C-alpha positions, 0 to 999 in steps of 0.5 A: 525434380531438377537435374544438374547440368552435368548429370543431365548431359551424362544421362543424355549421352548414356541414353544416346549411346545405348540407343545407338547400340540397340539400333546397331544390333537390330540392323545386324539381326535384320541383315542376317535374316535377309542374307540367309533368305529366311525373311525375303518376300516372295516377289524378291525370291521370284525375281530372276536377278536374285538367282543370277550370278557371274556364272549365269552371264559368262556363257552369253559373252558376245551375245546380244541383249535388248532394251527399249530406246527413247522412242520405243525402238529396241537397242541391241546391247552386246555383252562384251565381258563379265568382270569379277571383283574380290574385296580386299581381306581388310574389308570389314562389316559390323561383325568384324569379319570379312564378308563372303561376296559375289561381286561382278560387273557386266559391260555392254556395248550399245548400238544406240543410246538408252533414255537417260531417265530412268537408269533401270531398264527392262532387259530382254534376252532369249535364254534369260528372259526379261529382267530389270537392270540398273545400267550406267552409261560410259562413253568410249573414246571414239563415240562408242556407247557402253553400259555397265551393270554392277552386282555386289551381293553378300552371301 
């Protein structure tokens, strides 16, 4: 059967649009399952970062954490502050409603540089134990070395 060019284009566009809608709804369903925790693997649920919140770190402002330096020496990271972030009410996700989030950042001052690669470091703390954090280096105006970790979770 030979299709006219217009009919072929129309059919292709309809097929493409319906595929996009189907994939969009599927992703939304997966996101909903992950957000409520019902489909998360055990290794994710057992990771301390899954349970950590802004309130977890607030008592430790001024305290010290540790991470391995480039030669295996321990680098002290002093937690300077925990900053909250609240998204604007105009922030939307595909459901057209504003998401409830737990967004915050941690700012550390380091007594030495951490290796440039990888950016995910094994952090040690006396009360919180060991956990991995993605840290971004920020250099201060007087040569200080800062590292920042950002948490952004949809509840």
